[in-house]
C-alpha positions in Angstrom: 0.0 0.0 0.0 2.8 2.4 0.9 4.6 1.8 -2.5 1.4 2.5 -4.4 0.9 5.8 -2.5 4.5 6.8 -3.2 4.2 6.1 -6.9 0.9 8.0 -7.1 2.5 11.0 -5.3 5.5 11.0 -7.7 3.3 10.7 -10.8 1.0 13.5 -9.6 4.1 15.7 -9.0 5.3 15.0 -12.6 1.9 15.8 -14.1 1.7 19.1 -12.2 5.3 20.1 -13.1 5.0 19.2 -16.8 2.8 22.1 -17.9 5.5 24.6 -16.7 8.1 22.8 -18.7 6.1 23.1 -21.9 4.9 26.7 -21.4 5.5 29.0 -24.3 8.1 31.7 -23.9 7.7 35.4 -24.9 8.6 34.6 -28.6 6.2 31.7 -28.8 8.9 29.0 -28.5 8.5 26.3 -26.0 10.9 26.2 -23.1 12.4 22.8 -24.0 13.1 23.9 -27.6 14.3 27.4 -26.7 18.0 26.4 -26.5 17.7 24.8 -30.0 16.1 27.9 -31.4 19.1 30.0 -30.4 21.4 27.9 -32.4 20.7 29.3 -35.9 22.9 28.3 -38.8 25.1 30.9 -40.3 23.7 31.9 -43.7 26.0 33.0 -46.5 25.0 34.9 -49.6 24.4 32.6 -52.5 27.5 32.5 -54.7 27.7 32.5 -58.5 28.8 29.6 -60.6 31.2 30.3 -63.5 31.6 27.7 -66.2 35.1 28.4 -67.5 37.4 26.5 -69.8 38.6 24.4 -66.8 35.0 23.5 -65.7 32.2 24.9 -63.6 33.3 26.3 -60.2 31.9 28.7 -57.6 33.3 32.2 -57.9 35.3 33.8 -55.0 33.4 36.2 -52.7 32.9 39.6 -54.4 33.5 38.2 -57.9 31.0 37.6 -60.7 30.9 35.6 -63.9 30.7 37.3 -67.3 30.5 36.0 -70.8 34.0 35.4 -72.2 34.7 36.9 -75.7 37.3 36.6 -78.3 39.3 39.7 -79.4 36.8 40.4 -82.2 33.8 40.3 -79.8 32.3 36.9 -80.6 31.4 34.8 -77.5 33.7 32.0 -76.5 31.0 29.9 -74.9 32.7 30.0 -71.6 32.5 32.4 -68.6 35.3 34.6 -67.2 35.5 35.5 -63.5 35.6 39.3 -62.9 36.7 40.6 -59.6 36.8 44.3 -58.5 40.2 45.9 -58.3 41.6 46.4 -54.8 43.3 49.7 -54.0 
């Protein structure tokens, strides 16, 4: 009888404590998932892909692909990578 009373008391305490563990915080996130919500992945700006003579590769940060041309202005069919000049 005593073990049954003890288990009933423990289970009642867990039921009463559970709603506070799942209460929503000020931003609507639950208390248990709040620590996971703080760990946001770092997002980088989407890069460009340049298909050059040596294959298709991502361009370095700050650079962009442009259409490559021969000396007379006809397109080569490949991209060139253009980066701004540093001073």
